[in-house]
N, C-alpha and C positions, 0 to 999 in steps of 0.2 A: 746339737751339741752345747754343753755348758759354756760360759764365760770361761776363759783359762786365765790362772794366775800367772802371769809375768813379772818377772823381778825387773827393777829399774836399771839394772846392767843391761839386762837382753833388750829392753825399748830404746836405751841410749845408745847401744852401739852404730846404728845407722839414724840420719834424720830422715831419710825418706827410703822406702821401696817401690821401686817399679817394676811393676810387672808386664813385662813384654819390652821388644827391643825394636819395632818397626819403627813407621812414622811417628806416631804419639810415644811411643816408650822412648826410641831414640831422641827425640827432641825434647822430652821432657828430662830424662837424667841430663843430657847436655846442659841445658839451662839450669838446671838445679845444682850440676857440678861446678859449673863456672862462677857461679852465685856463692861457692864455698861450703855448700851441704854434701855431707856424707852420705853417698849415695849406695843403695844395692841393686844392681838390676837382676832379675829373674826371666831367664829365657827356656821356654818349653824344648826347644829343640837343640840341636848340636851348635858347635862352633862354627863359624864360618869366615874365610878369608878371601873376598873377591880378588885380590892382587895376585894372591898364590894360586887359586883355584878356577879363576875364569879360563875357559879355551877361545880366548879371542879371535884368534887368526886361524883357526882349525878351519878346514873345508868339508864340506858335507861328506865327501868320500871318505873322512879321517873318523867319520864318528860311528857308532853302533847302529846298525838299520838305515845308514846315512842319514841320520836326525831324525828319523820319524817317532812320532808320538807313540805310548805304550800307556796300559792302566797305570804306570807308577809314573810314568812322564808324558801327562797328555798333551802338552805343547812340545814333545820331542826333546831329543837329546840335548841339546843347547840350551835349554831353559834352565834358570839360574836357581829354580827352586829345587831345594833337596828334601827328601823327608816331607813332601807334602803334597796336595794336590785336593782335588774334590774328594777323595779316598783316601784315609789314613790308615794303614794296617794297626790293629787293635786300638783304634779310637775312633768307634763307630758313632754314627747320629743316628736318629729316625725320623721317621716323616709318618704323620697323621694320615689316615685313609683319604686317598685322593689328592693328596698332596705333592708337587713337584718341586722341590726347591735342592740346590747342591750348594754346600758348603765347603769353601775352599779355604785350606789352612797351608800355612809355611812352617812347617816345624826346623828353623835355623834362625841363626843371628840375623837379625835384621828383619825377617819376617818377609813380607810382601813388597819392601822396597827394592827388594833385588831383583824382582821378577817385574814389576809394574810398568806400564807402557810411559811414564814420566810426563804425562799431560796435565797440566798444572794452570787450571782454571779458576778465575776466582769466583764467588758467590756475588752477585750484586744484590742493591737495593729491594728488588723484589722479592728476592730468594729468601730473605731474612722476614718479611711480612706477607706471606703467601695467603694465608687465611684473613689478613684485611683488603686484601684485593680480590678473593674469590669466594671468601667465606668456606673453604676447604681444608683440611688439616690443623698445624698449628703454627701460630708465629714463635719465633725467637724471643728469648728474653733480652736479647742485644740486637743492634743494628748495626749495618753494614760500617757506619763510621766509627765502630768500637773495635771493627778487626782491621780496619784498613792498614793501621801502622803495623800491625802483625804480619800482614799479608807482604808488604814492603819488606821489612825485614827478615820475613822468610825467604823470600824470591832472592833478594841480595846475597843471603848466606849459603844457600843452597846453589843457586845460579839458574836463572831461568832464561831462557829467550823469547822474543815477542816483540810486539808493537801496541802500540795505545792507539786506537781506532775512533774511540768516543761513540761507541754503538750504545744504543737501549740496553740497560743491565748487564752490559758486559764491561766492568769497571776500567779505569786507566788504572796504571802502576804511577808511583811518584817517578818525574823526573830521573833519570840515571841509573833506574833500579833495574832495568830488562837488559839482556844482553840482546846483539843484533840476532834478527833472526836468518837462517840461511836462505837463500834465492830459491824459490819454485821452482821445481822439477818441470821436464815438458808437458807430463802428463797433467800435473798439477796446473800449469797454465792454460791448458786446453781444457779443463773441466771449470777453472775461473772465467773464461770466456763464454763459456755456454750459461753458466749459472749468471753472470752479468745479464744476460738476455732474458733469463727468467726472475730477474728481480732477486736472486739471492745471494747475500755477501759471502766473499772467499778472501780469510784475512790471514795474516801469519798467524801459525799456531804458535801456544805458549807450549814449551817442554823445558824439562829439569835436566838440560846438557848444556856445557860450557861451549858457546860458539869463539869465546876469547878467555882469556888467562883472566883469573879474577884479581882486582885491584887491592891486594893485601896490605898494602901500605895504608889505603884510605878506609875501606870498608869495615874493618874490625873496630877503628876507633868510633865511627858514625852508628855501629850497631850495637858497643859496648861502651859509651863514656863512662867514664868513673870508675871502670873496672878491668884493671890491668893483666890480672890474670886472664880473663875471658879474651881480652884483645891479644894477648900473648899467643893463648892455644888457638885461636881463629886462625891469626897470620899465618901460624906454622902450617896449619892444615889446608889454608887456601895456595900457599907455594906448594903445597905438594900434589896440587891438582894440574894435569894438563887439559888444554882444550881437545876437543873432540878431533878423532882422526877420520872421521867420515868413513869408516871401514866395515866396522861390525855393529851386530843389532845390539841395543842395550839390554836386550833381555838373557844375554849371556852373562851379563855382570861385566864390570869394568875395571880394568887393573891399573887404568892409568888415572881413574877416579873422576872421568870427565863428567859422566852422567851423576843423579842424586842417587844415593843409597847410605840409608842409616850406617851401614856397615864401613862406609868411605868417608863420609861427610859428618856426621854426628857422633859416632861412638870414639873414634880416634882421640880428637881432641877433647872429649870428658873423659877419656882415660888419663890424657896426657896432663889433666888437673891433678891427678893423685888422689881425688873425691870419690873415684867410681870403682866398683867390684862387681863383676859379673860373674853370674852362676849360670853356665849353659846346662841343658837336660833337667831343669828343674820343673817339674810340672805341678803349679798352682793348682791345688784344690778347695782353699778357702781362707777368708779372712776372719782375723781371730780379733773379739772385743771382750773388753773388760766389764766388770758390774755396771761402771757407770755410762757404757753403748760408745766406749772409744776405741777405735782400730788400734789394736797394740802389735800387728804383724800378721804373718802369713803362714800356713800350713802348705808344704810342698813336699811332692814326693821327687828324691834323687834317682834320676832312671836309670844310673848307672850301678847304686848298691841296693834299690829297691826299699830303702827307707824313707819312713816321713820324717821330714825336719821343720824346724821352725825357724823361721826368721823374725826379730822385731824392730820396729822403728816408730818414732813420732808421727810419721805420713805415710799412709799406704795409697799408691796410686796404681790404679787398674788400668792398662794400655794393652790390653792383650789381643785386641780386635774386638770389634762390638759383640759380636755374639759370645764369643770366649768369656770376655767380661762377663756379660751377662749370665752366663753360665756360674762363674765363679760365685757371683753375687748370690746366685738361686741357690747354690749348694753352701752358702755360707749361713747354716741355721743356728738358731741357740733360744735360749728362752726368751731373750728380750726380743729376738728377730725370727719368729717361728716358720714365716712366709718367705726367709731371705734377706740377705742385710740390704738396707738402703730402699725398702719395699713397701714403705708404710702407705704408700700411693697404690699399690699393686700392678705398678706397670713397669716394673723389672722384666724384661723378655719382650715385652710388648712393643707395637709398631715398628717392625724390624722392616727395611724397605731396601731394595736395591733398585738398579740403573733400568729404565726399560730399555730393551735391544731390540733391535731388525734391521735386517739388510739385504741387499741385493748384490748380487755378482753379473758382470756385464763383458760384451767385448766389444771395442771400440775401433772400426775398420781404420781409421785415419791413423791411427799407432803401428798400424803394419808396417813390416819389412823398414823398418826403423835401422840406420847403421849402427853397429856396436858402440856404445860409448858408457861411460860412467855416470851412473845416476846414482849412486849412494846415497851420499849426504849423510843426515842424522836418521837413525835408524827408524825413527818415527816419521809423522806427516809433518809437512812443511808450513802448511796452509789445512784451515779447516773452514767449517761452516756454523757460526753462531748462531743460534735462533732469532730469526727475523719477524715473526707475526704476533709480537706482544700485542700490537693494537687491533688485530684480529679476532685474538681471544677474548680483549677488553671488551669488544664491541658485541660478542656472543656469535662471530660469524665461524668459530669452529667447534666442532662437538665434542672437544676435549680440553680441559683446563691450564693445562701446562706444557712446556716445549721441550725440544729437543736440539742438542746439536748434531753436526755430521762430521765423521771420520772418514776420510777415504784414502785409498792407497791403492799401489800397482807398481808399474813401472819394469825396469830391469836390471833389478840387483841380482846378487849370485843364487843362481837356480839351487833350490834344494828336492828334498824327498818327495814325488808325485807333481813334481812341476809340470810335466808335459802329459799326465793323464788324463787331463780333463779335455783334450784337443779332438777328441772323436766326432763331438755334434759339429765339427767344423770341417773336418778332413774327411769326414767317410769311413774313417779306420785305415787310413794310408799306412805303409811300413814300408822298411827300407830306404832308399834313397828318397821318395817321395815324403817319408815321415822326417827325414832330415830338414826338408827344404819347409816342411809346413812348421817346425820348430822355428828355424829361424824369421818364417812370415810371423807368425802368430805369438811367438814371446815377447813379453813386454807390451802387450795389446789389451790386457786385461784389468780391469778396475773392480774394486768392491767400495762398496757404499755402505756406511755401518752409521743407524741413528743411536745417539746416546741420550735418553728423555728422563723427565722428573715422574718418578713413583708418589702420588699421593698417600701418606700413611693411614692404614684402614686396621678394622680392630681383627680382620680375619687373616693378619700377618704378624705371627708372632713365634717364640721358641719358649718352650718350658720343659722343666726335666722331666725326662722319661722314669715312672717307676718302676721301671722291670727292667732296664739294661745299664751297665758300668761298664767303663772302658778297660784296658788291660791293668791300668793301675787301682782299678776298684772306686773310680769316680764316676757319678752318676752322669749319663750323658744327655743332650739334647735333644729333643724331638719338637719338629717343624710345622705349622701350619701357613699354607700360602695360598693366597688368591687375589687376582689381577683385579683390580677394577675396570669398569668399562672407560674410562677416562684413560687408562693406558694402554687397553688392547685398541681401543680407536686412534689413540697416538701412534702405536706401532704401524697399523693399517696406514696411516697417513704418511707415516716414513717412507712405505714402500711405494706407495703412488709417487710422491715427491722423488724417488731417486730412480721412478723409471720414468717421469718425466725428465730429467736430468740427462738420463742415456739416449732418449729419443732424440733430444736437443743435439747431441752430441754425434747422432746419426750411429749409434751403437745398437746391440742387440741383448737383448737380457737372456742371460744362461740359469737363472734361477724364476723360481714362481712367486709371482705378485698375489699375494692373498687378500680378497677382499674381507675375510673375517680374520681381525686383528688378534684372535685368541690362538690363529695359524700362525699368523707372522711373529708374534711376541717371543723371546728367549725365555726359557725356563728362569724363574727365580735364583739367583745366586750365579747364572751362568755369567754375569757381566763382572762379579767379584768386585762388587762395589757395595756390599752389604752396610748398612748403617742402622742408627738406632736401638732400642733394646732397653736404654738407661736416659729418655732425652731430658733436655736442661728444660726449665720452664721459670714463671716467676712465683710459683708459690709450691709448697710440699704437698700439696693436695691433689695436684694435678701433672705432676713432675717427680723427677727421681733427682736430679739436679739442679744447683743455680746456675747464671751464667758463667762462672767461674768453674763449671765441672766440679765443682763441690757437693758431694751429697747434703740432701735438707736434713737426713736423720743421723748422720755419722759425720761431726765436723770436720776431723782429720782422715776423710776417704773422699777420694777423688777417681773421677773415670775420664781420662783426657783422650781416648781413641774415640773413634766414629760412633761409639754406642751412644753418645751425647747428643746428636743431631735430631732437631724438632722436626726436620724436613729434608729431602733429598733433591737437591735442585738437579738440572742435567749436566752441570759442571762436575767432572771428576772430583771425586771428595777429599784426595791425599793432601793438595794443597791446604785447603780447608782445616783438615786436622792437625797439621802441622802448626798452623798459625794458632788454632783453639788452644793448643798443647803449650805454645810458648805463653800465651796471654795466661791459660791456667798456672803455667809456673811461675810467672812473676809474681802472682798473687799468693802462691804457696809461699814463697820466700819471704815476702812482705809479712803474711800472716804468723809465721815460724819468728820472724825477726820481732813482732809484738807480742808474742807469746799468745796468740787469739787462738791458735789451733795447736796441738800436740802437747 
């Protein structure tokens, strides 16, 4: 498409357009709005109000199919994701021959922040310099110390519980930033006892859940010195959040705003500034540039009227999720950018990564016949296992280059659909009164262990525009290519062997298969829903798409603040880093606009 002619009035209507409303879009819009910029947020999905729509206290018997998953609700009725999943009607994606990759999308205000596990782990010093350590992948154009202040601010703003343990490549937060972690549950204490004998650390998890009320009198002033508007709306927002009730899973959404969701923590105070406008059901198809190569706005499809609309702004920020942002860039062709916008390096869509995943399921006799007791706590884990073998890798004693952390769970929470369907291997198929007794004996004695590991970017994992398919809006769709390297498959096999050793140390029995072949153990690409990359940042326009501030090398007033900017994918869950990076980039945008360096 040739560059569009945009009037000054159209362009000056907004200072910034933010495409997407999740972790990156919500944070970007919030920081820009509290900084006094006029912001338009475009969200491809529908409006969503978790305070009004969340079925927090419903029991499984009140849910359709007792809450069981369906093709439209793969995580079950109670999952907060609406109009989304690995398959979205009318919005296909394709896979190259031999590719196994699943792409999760959330078509709703707040995106995946309504659905995620709230695990909030900082990347460490090693994670920003992986190539310098082992010669693989790419180094980031910034270091941990550049992002550390934004980790502090993000944790304080959204509310993260945890502890400072001083472990290798597991950074501490500044004093007073983290909220107190909840006490470990019984099965977590038992697991920790066994892991200590094996030399595996088990420490408090870091989750974005309020364990106590935020200090609304202190924190806003520390976060936004010199900005009265930001302090006011942030204080009001914090006072409207309640500590966790320890009652229902975060994945349902949270009407008391105890957990972090963009829809409850970032978007309401941004709207309270009066500087943010939101348009939902707005499917962005391309970014428009003028004859000088500057972004002037975006074209989007209004899904309600089926019309093509244009919105103009001084700055365009893509935060639609990693692969969606890459898709928009690749579809934004013009005479100046025939191969896609910001793609002079040819790297848009390249080096997509997901988290390495593998797990086991086990039964622990020591947990049988426990008396009934309340073991709910936070909906996620209270403790986890950070990677402990950095020195073994550095000395070459392991046959894979990057590590993983371990998430585990179990216990005696409210049983859902199918909770007792897996008892037959233990009971021999009991029924009647014997089955009831077996349920009481075994319930709460099952544990799962899941590894979450680092993937090294490779040339075989990327997305591109499928030349033969479009979605229901007429927008060309993505085609995925995917191939794990030996580093990932060996890592997955190591995960399963580690978990088998822990279960054995606990005197338990495995109920799932341990694979010697890591290719059988590893989860398919996209299944962990941590995909990042596709527009990675770097030190030069020759070998990256963005600079360290998420700014396009090719188009100075175009930014990509979501996971697409990642140069590597550490074992740490990416959402906290996405928000910290988006905050840092947003501060840069404000500074650049104030000096008229862009826009």
